[in-house]
C-alpha positions in Angstrom: 108.2 -197.8 54.9 106.4 -194.5 55.2 109.6 -192.6 55.0 110.6 -194.5 51.9 107.2 -193.7 50.3 107.6 -190.0 51.2 111.0 -189.8 49.5 109.6 -191.5 46.3 106.6 -189.1 46.3 108.9 -186.0 46.6 111.1 -187.4 43.8 108.1 -187.9 41.5 106.8 -184.4 42.3 110.2 -182.8 41.6 110.6 -184.7 38.4 107.1 -183.7 37.3 107.9 -180.1 38.1 111.1 -180.2 36.2 109.3 -181.6 33.2 106.8 -178.7 33.4 109.5 -176.0 33.7 112.3 -174.5 31.6 115.4 -172.3 32.1 116.1 -168.8 31.0 119.7 -167.6 31.1 121.9 -165.0 29.5 124.1 -162.0 30.0 123.2 -158.4 30.7 125.6 -155.7 29.5 126.0 -151.9 30.1 125.4 -150.0 26.8 126.9 -146.9 28.4 130.2 -148.7 29.2 131.0 -150.3 25.8 128.8 -153.4 26.6 130.8 -154.3 29.7 129.0 -156.9 31.9 126.4 -155.3 34.3 126.5 -157.1 37.7 123.6 -157.1 40.1 120.9 -156.2 37.6 117.5 -157.8 38.4 115.8 -160.2 36.0 112.3 -161.4 36.8 109.0 -162.7 35.4 106.5 -159.9 35.3 103.6 -160.3 37.8 105.4 -163.1 39.7 108.0 -163.4 42.5 110.3 -165.5 40.2 113.6 -164.0 39.3 117.3 -163.5 40.2 120.2 -161.1 39.9 123.1 -161.1 37.5 126.5 -162.1 39.0 129.8 -160.3 38.8 130.1 -161.3 35.1 126.6 -160.0 34.3 125.3 -163.5 33.8 122.0 -164.9 35.1 120.1 -168.2 35.1 116.8 -169.4 36.7 114.0 -171.8 36.2 110.6 -170.7 35.1 107.2 -172.5 34.5 106.7 -173.5 30.9 104.6 -171.0 28.9 104.5 -167.5 27.7 106.0 -164.8 29.9 107.2 -161.2 30.0 110.8 -160.9 31.2 111.7 -157.7 33.1 115.2 -156.4 33.3 115.9 -153.6 35.9 118.8 -151.8 37.5 119.1 -148.6 39.5 119.8 -145.7 37.1 118.9 -147.7 34.0 115.8 -148.0 31.9 113.6 -150.9 33.0 112.9 -153.0 29.9 110.4 -155.8 29.1 110.9 -158.7 26.7 108.2 -161.3 25.7 109.5 -164.8 25.9 108.1 -168.3 25.3 109.6 -171.3 27.1 108.8 -174.9 26.5 109.1 -177.7 29.2 112.7 -178.7 29.5 113.9 -175.9 27.2 116.8 -173.5 27.9 116.2 -170.1 26.4 119.2 -167.7 26.1 118.3 -164.0 26.2 121.1 -161.4 26.2 120.2 -157.8 26.7 122.0 -154.4 26.9 120.8 -151.7 29.3 121.3 -148.0 29.0 121.0 -145.3 31.6 119.1 -142.9 29.3 116.0 -143.4 27.2 116.5 -145.9 24.4 114.3 -147.3 21.6 115.1 -151.0 20.9 113.0 -153.5 19.0 110.7 -155.6 21.1 111.6 -153.5 24.2 109.0 -151.5 26.2 110.4 -148.8 28.5 108.7 -148.7 31.8 110.8 -146.4 34.1 114.2 -145.3 35.3 115.1 -145.5 38.9 117.7 -143.2 40.5 121.1 -144.4 41.8 120.1 -144.6 45.5 120.8 -148.3 46.4 124.0 -149.2 48.2 124.8 -151.9 45.6 124.6 -149.4 42.8 126.9 -147.0 44.5 129.4 -149.8 45.3 129.4 -150.8 41.6 130.1 -147.2 40.7 132.9 -147.1 43.2 134.3 -150.4 41.8 134.3 -149.1 38.2 135.8 -145.7 38.9 139.5 -145.1 38.3 139.5 -142.4 40.9 139.2 -143.1 44.6 135.6 -142.5 45.4 133.1 -143.0 48.3 129.4 -142.4 48.4 126.4 -142.7 50.7 123.0 -143.0 49.1 119.4 -142.4 50.0 118.9 -146.1 50.8 121.7 -146.2 53.4 120.7 -142.8 54.8 117.2 -144.1 55.4 118.5 -147.4 56.9 120.6 -145.4 59.4 117.9 -142.9 60.2 119.9 -140.0 58.8 118.0 -136.7 58.4 120.6 -134.3 57.0 123.7 -134.2 54.9 126.2 -133.4 57.7 125.2 -136.5 59.7 125.3 -138.6 56.5 128.9 -137.8 55.6 130.0 -138.2 59.3 129.0 -141.9 58.9 131.6 -142.4 56.3 135.2 -143.3 56.7 137.5 -140.6 58.1 134.9 -137.9 58.7 133.5 -136.5 61.9 130.9 -133.8 62.6 131.8 -130.7 64.6 129.7 -130.6 67.8 126.9 -128.0 67.6 127.3 -127.2 63.9 126.9 -128.6 60.4 130.6 -128.4 59.7 132.6 -131.6 59.3 136.3 -132.7 59.6 137.7 -134.8 56.9 140.9 -136.7 58.0 141.4 -134.1 60.6 141.0 -131.2 58.3 138.2 -128.7 59.0 136.0 -126.3 57.1 138.7 -124.4 55.3 140.2 -127.5 53.8 136.9 -128.9 52.4 134.6 -127.9 49.5 130.8 -128.3 49.1 129.1 -128.6 45.7 125.7 -129.6 44.4 125.6 -131.6 41.2 129.2 -130.5 40.6 128.6 -126.8 41.0 129.7 -124.8 44.0 127.5 -123.8 46.9 127.7 -120.5 48.8 128.4 -120.2 52.6 125.7 -119.2 55.0 128.2 -118.1 57.7 130.5 -115.1 57.3 133.3 -116.9 59.1 133.0 -120.2 57.2 134.0 -121.3 53.7 131.3 -124.0 53.4 127.6 -123.9 53.9 126.5 -125.8 56.9 125.6 -129.3 55.6 123.0 -129.9 58.2 120.6 -127.5 56.5 120.2 -130.0 53.7 117.4 -132.4 54.4 117.8 -136.0 53.4 114.6 -135.6 51.4 116.4 -133.8 48.5 119.3 -136.2 48.3 119.8 -139.1 45.8 123.3 -139.7 47.0 126.4 -137.8 48.4 129.7 -138.2 46.6 132.8 -137.7 48.7 136.1 -137.2 46.9 139.0 -137.3 49.3 141.4 -137.3 46.4 141.6 -134.5 43.9 139.8 -134.8 40.6 140.3 -132.2 37.8 136.6 -131.5 37.7 136.8 -130.2 41.3 138.0 -126.8 42.3 141.5 -126.9 43.8 140.6 -125.1 47.0 140.5 -128.3 49.1 142.7 -130.8 50.9 140.2 -132.8 52.9 137.3 -133.6 50.6 134.9 -132.3 48.0 131.4 -133.2 49.2 129.0 -133.2 46.3 125.2 -133.5 46.9 123.5 -135.2 44.0 119.9 -133.9 44.1 117.1 -136.4 43.9 115.7 -137.0 40.4 112.6 -139.1 39.7 112.1 -141.0 36.4 109.5 -143.6 37.3 105.7 -143.8 37.4 103.7 -141.0 39.1 103.6 -140.9 42.9 102.6 -138.6 45.7 103.2 -139.1 49.4 102.7 -137.2 52.7 104.7 -137.6 55.9 104.0 -136.3 59.3 106.1 -136.8 62.5 106.7 -135.7 66.0 109.4 -136.1 68.6 111.0 -135.0 71.9 114.3 -134.2 73.5 114.3 -135.7 77.0 116.3 -132.7 78.3 113.9 -130.2 76.9 110.7 -131.9 77.9 111.9 -132.3 81.5 112.1 -128.5 82.0 109.3 -126.9 84.0 109.4 -124.0 81.6 111.1 -123.8 78.2 112.3 -120.3 77.4 113.0 -118.5 74.1 113.4 -114.9 73.1 110.5 -112.7 72.1 110.2 -112.0 68.3 110.9 -115.1 66.2 107.9 -117.2 65.3 107.3 -120.9 65.2 107.9 -121.3 61.4 111.2 -119.4 61.4 110.2 -116.9 58.8 111.0 -113.9 61.0 113.3 -110.9 60.4 113.0 -108.2 63.0 114.0 -104.8 61.5 116.0 -102.1 63.2 113.8 -99.3 64.6 113.6 -96.2 62.5 115.0 -93.8 65.2 117.1 -96.0 67.5 119.3 -93.4 69.2 116.9 -90.7 70.2 114.5 -92.8 72.1 113.5 -96.3 73.1 111.8 -97.5 69.9 112.4 -101.3 70.0 109.1 -103.3 69.7 110.2 -106.7 71.0 110.5 -107.5 74.7 113.6 -108.2 76.6 111.6 -110.6 78.8 111.8 -114.2 77.7 108.8 -116.2 76.3 107.8 -119.7 77.0 107.2 -122.5 74.5 106.1 -126.2 74.5 109.1 -128.2 73.4 107.4 -130.8 71.1 109.2 -131.4 67.8 107.2 -131.7 64.6 107.8 -132.5 60.9 105.7 -132.4 57.8 106.6 -133.3 54.2 105.0 -133.8 50.8 106.8 -135.4 47.8 105.7 -136.2 44.3 106.9 -137.0 40.8 106.0 -138.4 37.4 107.4 -138.9 34.0 106.0 -138.7 30.5 107.0 -139.7 26.9 107.5 -136.7 24.7 107.4 -137.5 21.0 109.0 -140.7 19.6 112.3 -140.5 21.5 111.9 -137.9 24.3 111.0 -138.3 27.9 110.3 -135.7 30.6 110.1 -136.2 34.3 109.7 -134.0 37.4 110.2 -134.3 41.1 109.1 -131.9 43.8 109.3 -131.9 47.6 108.4 -129.6 50.4 109.1 -130.1 54.1 109.2 -128.4 57.5 111.0 -129.7 60.5 111.4 -128.3 64.0 113.4 -129.4 67.0 113.8 -128.3 70.5 116.8 -128.9 72.7 118.2 -128.1 76.1 121.5 -128.4 77.8 123.1 -127.3 81.0 126.6 -127.4 82.3 129.7 -125.2 82.8 131.4 -122.6 80.6 134.7 -121.0 81.4 136.8 -118.5 79.6 140.3 -117.1 79.7 141.7 -120.0 81.7 145.3 -119.3 82.9 148.3 -121.5 82.7 147.6 -122.5 86.3 144.0 -123.5 85.5 142.3 -120.5 87.0 139.3 -119.3 85.0 138.8 -115.5 84.6 135.2 -116.2 83.5 133.5 -119.0 85.4 129.8 -119.8 84.7 127.2 -122.4 85.2 124.9 -122.1 82.2 121.6 -123.1 80.7 120.9 -123.2 77.0 117.5 -123.5 75.3 117.4 -124.0 71.5 114.8 -124.2 68.8 115.7 -125.2 65.2 113.6 -125.1 62.0 114.3 -126.2 58.5 111.9 -125.4 55.6 112.9 -127.0 52.3 111.4 -126.7 48.8 112.9 -128.3 45.8 111.8 -129.0 42.2 113.6 -130.5 39.3 112.7 -131.1 35.7 114.5 -133.6 33.4 114.1 -133.6 29.7 115.7 -136.4 27.7 115.5 -135.0 24.2 116.7 -138.3 22.8 119.4 -140.9 23.7 122.1 -138.3 23.0 120.9 -135.0 24.5 119.6 -134.3 28.0 118.7 -131.3 30.0 118.1 -130.9 33.8 116.9 -127.9 35.8 117.1 -127.8 39.6 115.7 -125.2 41.9 116.2 -125.4 45.6 115.0 -123.1 48.5 116.0 -123.7 52.1 115.0 -121.5 55.1 117.1 -122.7 58.1 116.9 -121.0 61.5 118.2 -121.5 65.0 117.1 -119.8 68.2 119.5 -120.0 71.2 118.5 -118.6 74.6 121.6 -118.8 76.9 121.9 -117.9 80.5 125.2 -117.8 82.3 125.5 -117.6 86.1 128.6 -117.0 88.1 131.9 -115.0 87.9 131.9 -112.5 84.9 135.5 -111.5 85.6 137.4 -112.8 88.6 139.4 -109.5 88.8 136.7 -106.8 88.7 133.2 -108.1 87.7 131.2 -110.3 90.1 134.4 -111.9 91.4 132.6 -113.9 94.0 129.8 -115.0 91.8 126.2 -113.7 91.4 126.8 -112.3 87.9 124.4 -113.1 85.1 124.9 -112.9 81.3 122.0 -113.6 79.1 122.1 -113.8 75.4 119.3 -114.6 72.9 120.3 -115.1 69.3 118.1 -115.8 66.3 120.0 -116.8 63.2 118.2 -117.3 59.9 119.6 -118.4 56.5 117.7 -118.3 53.3 119.4 -120.1 50.4 118.4 -120.2 46.8 120.1 -122.5 44.3 119.3 -122.6 40.6 121.1 -124.9 38.2 120.8 -125.8 34.5 122.7 -129.0 33.6 123.2 -130.7 30.2 124.8 -133.7 28.5 125.3 -133.9 24.8 126.6 -136.9 22.9 127.7 -135.9 19.4 129.2 -139.2 18.4 130.5 -142.4 20.1 133.8 -140.5 20.4 132.7 -137.0 21.5 130.4 -135.8 24.3 129.9 -132.7 26.4 128.9 -132.2 30.0 128.0 -128.7 31.2 126.3 -126.7 33.9 125.6 -123.2 35.0 124.2 -122.0 38.3 123.1 -118.9 40.2 123.1 -119.0 44.0 122.0 -116.5 46.5 122.2 -116.7 50.3 121.0 -114.3 52.9 122.1 -114.8 56.5 120.6 -112.5 59.2 120.9 -112.2 62.9 118.0 -109.8 63.7 117.8 -108.3 67.1 120.3 -110.4 69.1 119.8 -109.4 72.8 122.3 -109.5 75.6 122.0 -108.4 79.2 124.6 -108.4 81.9 123.7 -108.2 85.6 126.0 -108.1 88.6 125.5 -107.9 92.4 125.2 -104.5 93.9 127.5 -105.7 96.8 130.0 -108.4 95.8 130.6 -109.2 99.4 127.0 -109.2 100.5 123.7 -110.6 99.1 124.7 -111.7 95.6 121.0 -112.0 94.6 120.4 -108.2 94.7 121.6 -107.1 91.2 121.7 -104.1 88.9 122.7 -103.9 85.2 126.4 -104.1 84.6 128.1 -100.9 83.5 131.8 -101.9 83.0 131.4 -101.9 79.2 128.9 -100.3 76.9 128.4 -103.6 75.1 127.3 -105.5 78.3 123.7 -104.7 77.4 123.0 -104.5 73.7 120.9 -105.4 70.6 122.8 -106.6 67.5 121.7 -106.8 63.9 123.7 -108.6 61.2 123.0 -109.0 57.5 125.1 -111.0 55.0 124.3 -111.4 51.3 126.3 -113.6 49.0 125.7 -113.9 45.2 127.5 -116.3 43.0 127.5 -117.3 39.4 129.3 -120.5 38.4 129.8 -122.6 35.3 131.4 -125.9 34.3 132.0 -127.3 30.8 133.9 -130.5 30.1 134.3 -132.3 26.8 135.4 -135.9 26.4 137.0 -137.4 23.3 137.6 -141.1 23.1 140.4 -142.6 21.0 142.4 -145.8 20.3 140.0 -148.7 20.0 141.2 -152.2 21.0 140.6 -155.5 19.4 137.2 -155.8 21.2 136.1 -152.5 19.6 136.3 -150.6 22.9 138.1 -147.3 23.3 141.3 -147.4 25.5 141.8 -143.7 25.8 139.8 -140.6 26.7 140.9 -137.0 26.6 139.0 -134.5 28.8 139.3 -130.8 28.6 137.3 -128.3 30.5 136.7 -124.9 32.0 135.3 -123.9 35.4 134.5 -120.4 36.6 132.9 -118.8 39.6 132.3 -115.2 40.4 131.2 -114.3 43.9 130.3 -111.2 45.8 129.8 -110.8 49.5 128.3 -107.9 51.3 128.3 -107.9 55.1 127.0 -105.3 57.6 126.4 -105.2 61.3 125.1 -102.7 63.8 125.2 -103.0 67.5 123.1 -100.8 69.7 124.7 -100.5 73.1 122.7 -99.4 76.1 125.2 -97.2 77.9 124.3 -96.8 81.6 124.7 -93.4 83.2 127.8 -92.7 85.3 128.0 -93.1 89.0 126.3 -89.8 89.7 123.0 -91.6 88.8 121.7 -94.3 91.1 120.7 -97.3 89.1 117.7 -99.3 90.3 117.6 -103.0 91.3 116.6 -105.2 88.4 115.6 -108.8 88.0 116.2 -111.1 85.1 112.5 -111.9 85.0 111.4 -108.3 84.4 114.0 -106.4 82.4 111.2 -104.7 80.4 110.5 -102.6 83.4 113.9 -101.0 83.1 114.3 -100.5 79.4 111.5 -98.0 78.9 111.1 -94.6 77.3 110.6 -93.1 80.7 114.0 -94.3 82.0 115.6 -93.2 78.8 114.1 -89.7 79.3 115.3 -89.7 82.9 118.9 -90.4 81.7 119.4 -93.8 83.3 120.8 -94.9 80.0 121.5 -93.8 76.5 121.7 -95.8 73.3 125.0 -95.6 71.2 126.8 -97.5 68.5 130.5 -98.1 68.4 130.8 -94.7 66.5 128.9 -92.8 69.2 125.4 -91.5 70.1 122.8 -89.4 68.5 125.1 -86.3 68.3 127.6 -88.1 65.9 126.7 -87.6 62.2 127.7 -91.1 61.1 126.7 -92.9 64.3 124.2 -95.2 62.4 126.7 -96.2 59.8 127.1 -100.0 60.2 130.3 -101.9 60.3 130.8 -103.4 56.8 133.0 -105.5 54.7 132.6 -106.2 51.0 134.4 -108.9 49.1 134.7 -110.1 45.5 136.2 -113.3 44.4 136.8 -114.6 40.9 138.2 -117.9 39.9 138.8 -119.0 36.3 140.2 -122.5 35.7 141.2 -124.6 32.7 142.0 -128.3 32.9 143.0 -131.2 30.8 143.4 -134.9 31.6 144.1 -138.1 29.7 142.6 -141.5 30.8 144.2 -144.5 29.1 143.8 -148.2 29.6 147.4 -149.3 29.3 146.4 -153.0 29.7 143.1 -154.8 30.4 143.9 -154.4 34.1 145.8 -151.1 34.3 144.1 -147.7 33.8 145.9 -144.4 34.3 144.6 -140.7 34.5 147.1 -137.9 34.3 146.3 -134.2 34.0 146.6 -130.7 35.3 144.5 -127.7 36.2 145.4 -124.0 36.2 143.4 -121.6 38.4 143.6 -117.8 38.3 142.3 -116.4 41.6 141.6 -112.9 42.7 140.1 -112.1 46.1 139.5 -108.4 47.0 138.1 -107.1 50.2 137.4 -103.6 51.7 136.1 -102.9 55.2 135.0 -100.2 57.5 134.7 -101.5 61.1 135.2 -100.4 64.7 138.9 -101.5 64.4 139.9 -99.8 61.1 139.0 -99.1 57.5 141.0 -100.3 54.5 141.2 -102.8 51.7 143.3 -105.8 50.7 143.8 -108.0 47.7 145.0 -111.6 47.3 146.0 -112.6 43.7 147.5 -116.0 42.9 147.8 -118.5 40.0 147.8 -122.1 41.0 149.1 -124.9 38.9 147.6 -128.2 40.1 148.9 -131.5 38.6 147.3 -134.8 39.5 147.8 -138.5 38.8 145.7 -141.5 39.6 145.6 -145.1 38.5 143.6 -148.3 39.0 145.0 -151.8 38.7 142.4 -154.6 38.6 144.0 -157.5 40.5 141.0 -159.6 39.4 137.2 -159.1 38.9 136.7 -158.5 42.7 139.9 -156.7 43.7 141.2 -153.2 42.8 144.4 -151.4 43.7 144.1 -147.6 43.3 146.6 -144.7 43.7 146.1 -140.9 43.6 148.5 -137.9 44.1 147.8 -134.2 43.7 148.6 -130.7 44.6 145.9 -128.3 45.9 145.6 -125.1 47.8 143.5 -123.5 50.6 142.2 -119.9 50.5 141.4 -117.7 53.5 137.8 -116.5 53.9 136.6 -112.9 53.8 135.7 -112.6 57.5 139.1 -114.1 58.4 140.8 -111.3 56.5 138.5 -108.4 57.6 139.4 -106.7 60.9 135.9 -107.1 62.3 135.5 -107.8 66.0 132.9 -110.4 66.8 132.1 -110.9 70.5 130.7 -114.0 72.1 130.0 -114.4 75.8 133.4 -116.0 76.6 135.4 -115.2 73.5 136.0 -112.5 70.9 137.3 -112.9 67.3 139.1 -110.5 64.9 140.2 -110.9 61.3 143.7 -110.7 59.9 144.2 -108.8 56.7 147.7 -110.4 56.2 146.3 -113.9 55.9 147.3 -115.8 52.7 146.7 -119.2 51.1 148.2 -122.6 52.1 149.6 -125.1 49.6 148.7 -128.8 50.0 150.3 -132.0 48.7 148.2 -135.2 48.9 148.7 -138.9 48.2 146.5 -142.0 48.7 146.8 -145.7 48.0 143.7 -148.0 48.4 142.9 -151.7 48.1 139.3 -152.6 47.5 137.6 -156.0 47.6 134.0 -156.5 46.5 132.9 -160.0 47.6 129.2 -159.4 46.6 127.1 -156.6 45.3 126.3 -155.3 48.8 129.7 -156.0 50.3 133.1 -154.3 50.4 136.3 -154.5 52.3 138.9 -151.8 51.7 142.1 -150.4 53.2 143.5 -146.9 52.5 146.8 -145.3 53.4 147.0 -141.5 53.0 149.4 -138.7 53.6 149.2 -134.9 53.4 151.8 -132.1 53.5 150.5 -128.6 54.1 152.7 -125.5 53.7 151.8 -122.4 55.7 148.8 -123.9 57.4 146.1 -121.6 58.8 144.8 -121.9 62.4 142.7 -120.1 64.9 144.9 -118.9 67.8 144.7 -116.5 70.6 146.8 -113.4 69.8 148.5 -111.1 72.2 145.8 -108.6 73.1 144.1 -107.1 76.2 141.0 -109.2 75.7 142.6 -112.5 74.5 141.2 -112.2 71.0 141.2 -115.1 68.6 142.4 -114.5 65.1 143.4 -116.6 62.0 147.1 -116.9 61.4 149.5 -118.8 59.1 151.0 -120.3 62.2 154.0 -122.2 60.9 156.0 -123.6 57.9 154.2 -127.0 57.6 151.7 -129.5 58.8 151.7 -133.3 58.1 148.9 -135.9 58.3 149.6 -139.6 57.9 146.8 -142.1 58.3 145.0 -145.3 57.5 141.4 -146.1 56.8 139.5 -149.4 57.0 136.0 -150.1 55.8 133.9 -153.3 55.7 130.3 -154.0 54.8 129.3 -157.7 55.2 126.1 -159.7 55.0 126.0 -162.0 58.0 123.1 -164.0 56.5 120.5 -163.5 53.7 117.9 -166.3 53.8 115.5 -166.2 50.8 111.9 -167.3 51.3 108.5 -167.1 49.7 107.4 -167.9 46.1 110.5 -168.1 43.9 112.6 -167.2 47.0 112.3 -163.5 46.1 112.0 -162.2 49.7 114.9 -161.5 52.1 115.5 -162.3 55.7 118.9 -160.6 56.1 121.3 -159.3 58.7 124.3 -157.1 57.7 127.0 -155.2 59.5 129.1 -152.2 58.5 132.2 -150.7 60.1 134.8 -148.2 59.3 137.8 -146.9 61.3 140.4 -144.2 60.7 143.7 -143.7 62.5 145.7 -140.5 62.0 149.1 -139.1 63.0 149.1 -135.4 62.6 151.6 -132.7 63.5 152.4 -129.1 62.7 155.0 -126.6 63.8 154.4 -123.2 65.3 156.7 -120.2 64.6 156.1 -117.0 66.5 158.8 -115.1 64.6 157.0 -116.0 61.3 153.8 -114.6 62.7 155.5 -111.4 63.8 157.3 -111.0 60.5 154.2 -111.6 58.3 151.4 -109.9 60.3 150.7 -107.0 62.6 149.9 -109.5 65.4 152.0 -111.5 67.7 151.4 -114.9 69.2 153.2 -116.5 72.1 152.8 -120.2 71.3 153.0 -122.4 74.4 154.6 -125.2 72.4 156.8 -125.3 69.3 154.6 -128.0 67.7 151.3 -129.6 68.1 148.3 -131.4 66.6 146.0 -130.2 63.9 142.8 -128.5 65.1 139.8 -130.7 64.6 141.8 -133.9 64.1 141.2 -137.0 66.2 143.6 -139.9 66.3 140.7 -142.3 66.0 137.4 -142.2 64.2 135.1 -145.3 64.3 131.6 -145.9 62.8 129.6 -149.2 63.1 126.1 -150.4 62.3 124.1 -153.6 62.4 121.0 -153.8 60.2 118.2 -156.4 60.1 115.8 -156.5 57.1 112.8 -158.8 56.8 110.5 -158.8 53.7 107.1 -160.4 54.4 106.0 -159.9 50.8 106.2 -157.4 48.0 104.4 -154.7 50.0 105.4 -155.4 53.6 108.8 -155.4 55.3 110.6 -154.1 58.4 114.1 -152.8 59.0 116.0 -152.1 62.2 119.4 -150.5 62.5 121.7 -149.9 65.5 124.4 -147.3 64.6 127.5 -146.3 66.7 129.9 -143.4 66.1 133.0 -142.5 68.0 135.8 -139.9 67.8 138.8 -139.7 70.2 140.1 -136.5 71.7 140.6 -133.7 69.2 142.3 -130.3 69.4 139.9 -127.4 69.5 142.3 -124.5 69.8 146.1 -124.1 70.1 147.5 -123.0 73.5 149.3 -119.7 73.7 151.0 -117.5 76.3 151.8 -120.4 78.6 148.2 -121.8 78.5 147.6 -125.3 77.3 145.7 -126.5 74.3 141.9 -126.6 74.3 140.8 -130.2 73.6 137.4 -131.7 72.9 137.2 -135.0 74.7 136.3 -138.3 73.1 132.6 -139.0 72.5 130.7 -142.1 71.5 127.0 -142.0 70.3 124.5 -144.8 69.8 121.3 -144.6 67.7 118.4 -147.0 67.0 116.2 -146.8 63.9 113.2 -148.8 63.1 111.1 -148.7 59.9 108.2 -150.8 58.7 106.1 -150.8 55.5 102.8 -151.7 57.1 101.1 -151.9 53.7 102.0 -151.0 50.1 101.1 -147.3 50.9 101.8 -146.9 54.6 105.2 -146.6 56.3 106.0 -146.0 60.0 109.5 -145.1 61.3 110.9 -144.7 64.8 114.3 -143.3 65.8 116.0 -143.1 69.2 119.2 -141.1 69.1 122.0 -140.4 71.5 121.1 -143.4 73.6 124.3 -143.3 75.6 123.9 -139.6 76.4 127.7 -139.0 76.9 129.1 -135.9 78.5 130.3 -133.4 75.9 133.4 -131.9 77.4 136.0 -129.4 76.3 139.1 -129.0 78.6 142.2 -126.8 78.7 145.4 -128.7 79.3 147.6 -127.4 82.1 150.8 -128.3 83.8 149.8 -130.5 86.7 152.7 -129.1 88.7 151.4 -125.6 88.3 147.8 -126.5 89.2 146.5 -126.2 92.7 144.5 -129.4 92.2 147.4 -131.3 90.6 145.2 -132.0 87.6 146.4 -131.9 84.1 143.2 -130.4 82.7 140.4 -128.1 83.6 136.8 -128.2 82.2 136.0 -125.3 79.9 132.7 -126.6 78.6 130.7 -129.5 79.8 127.1 -130.7 79.2 124.8 -133.5 78.2 122.5 -133.2 75.2 119.9 -135.8 76.3 118.1 -138.4 74.3 116.1 -137.6 71.1 113.1 -139.6 70.0 111.0 -139.2 66.9 108.2 -141.0 65.1 106.8 -140.4 61.6 104.2 -141.8 59.3 104.3 -141.7 55.5 101.4 -142.5 53.2 102.0 -142.9 49.5 99.1 -142.4 47.1 
């Protein structure tokens, strides 16, 4: 009886509630897309938790209490609008609204704010609508996965892996030379003389709205890529004013466990150091920094401030600004083995145990100003400054050279390197809509980068008696460069411009345009100036008895007194103080000009089928002259590239797309790769090749996409690449086994498949109006690749002054893994409007990948497979306070590089020998953010 009474009471209550409520429904459309339905927009009653999202058809419907309300329409990247509405009990009110991504003035609409495209759902919608094959990762996903820099961000996407120990990435097995880096569509300079692209890890996640990854060619991109164009879209802010401060700290388990943490003397904590060369370096000992190492406390730190606001200007205009400044520091330590010049039998000529101490800093400042003059005209100015530094203090213990230098061990090589990059990016961007048919997108930029290695120090010690006490040492005297100080300065200036005009034509019965013609121009003018000077401490000949030295007190040897007594002299590669041009540095200077014109037609052949066909012509000139220890000379590379492209999208239904893309692109060599400059590392030396020339690339992709929900996607892609005259790093025939860059063969091929899935496991709604989420989601992507290239020693001899004795006639692509896998599980719980928590576990894996091609009977150098696991936790404690915790590299795998050898020729019957091996340790960090 009680149960029956309860059911009757609930029924009466529900009926009474229904009589006191009404329904609001309607359709939300996209004014920028010819009033197409706008899925996933939010519709809610202002000041309440009652609301819903539009479905795939842009439709919405929800019950509301009877009375007068303010209805709020919102979507990322679009103006938030408010509409007054009155609903009577039992009434159904239909309200249809169009939303625009720029400021608009509509009757009965009040503009509140615009939010940037950072959410995963907004980027998935952008991906769904695009005809081209696109992929993006936004600020929301980066925060969820605890990503702190751009290099790590892109390595979480399908088919991309990060190169260990650097900010470079491999895209579908293609490394730095095959990729392109841009910011807001305009090119970025390189911060490394041997690299084409800037290291992506110097870009903090704080400045990023989203990162667009084009693995297929678009005519708005430069043709110098075959892997991907990675475009960083800088954060813009268009909402109400805000200001926030973040502070954080962290540790590396390897670093904190050391009794003493060592770094070189000179560079400071902030990274704003640039030790200058002494004024009279050859006639006396005039260096002011110590050879002896310094100690540091390895506690990481971070600090950031961010703010922004927006204002109405006149009747139609709106101005907004965003600014951020941050500083991050990170200590690291690793120890392991390092071997060099390993023979075909697996015997290492250089055989060390080593310890490596590192300290990294990143200081970032960015400001941007947006001015929407009206709905048709908009200007944006971005200015970015980054100061990125790395200190590496490395100590190698063991056999310097098995034939004549500490052959029984006891040798020590110590190198301390401070590398600093200062980057300035300035951009002015504009969009102009002259009519519903004609619009214009344009941008100009000036970039400057300065990369310095000031006062790199190296010392080499060897036992006095190789057959006696190996701990009694003196400075090594086999080569003048064994003990040296090195200064390097690279300056790169670049001016670039884009301008693209779109003309729409051929309206259909629904008054929407079926066709669009795009014509454009892109240009970039770049100059590079590089100089380097190395001061070698040449020890006196055998007629002078050298004292015993210790690694802990090298300053007692390198003194003015010992210089005066003739224990050593200071010389450059040109000679000592008696040579007139001894202080003239090694230099190379380069100029590169690219002018490009493009045209493409996009046409909707049917309601489901859209085609883009076009072409781009690029006129390229690359000139370089050099004066180095090897030679002096000049070289020019001139080429005109005709680059056709084709892509289409077929909409199988409103949730399924089929896309195809094909294109021709090219790959240019870099300045340092063409300049005969000898760069010496501890276990390897590099030299440029003036005869290097461009590669030609043919690319094809086909992709199926399925979008079950706004936050879900399942896709499968098959791709292929054919590369003519591929460029590789190889060991050339030389006395010191130098590495150079060579067009190694006729062709290389890549065939692969990619799979991606993002799925909500559950999403339970709770709270008033069921506005709050209790959700668990998973994401996974995997790539499989077959890759192969041929090697032709006769081609190398015919085209260059070098010779290479390839061990094999064919092999894999350097940097390419057969398998790449990423996965993550995220849990999100919203307590109320101001409080929530989020936890993510993320996994990344790459299989074995080729590091360097085997030559002269030696096997390939291979980086062994690595899997990493990270945990990220974030919580909004209050409306203003956020706390985050991250634990990274939880599995702490061994990072290992091996040289493959013939097991029959090895004394251990092994088919590989370790060349590099170490563990990085675990990294933990915690930060607190307060928003005013």
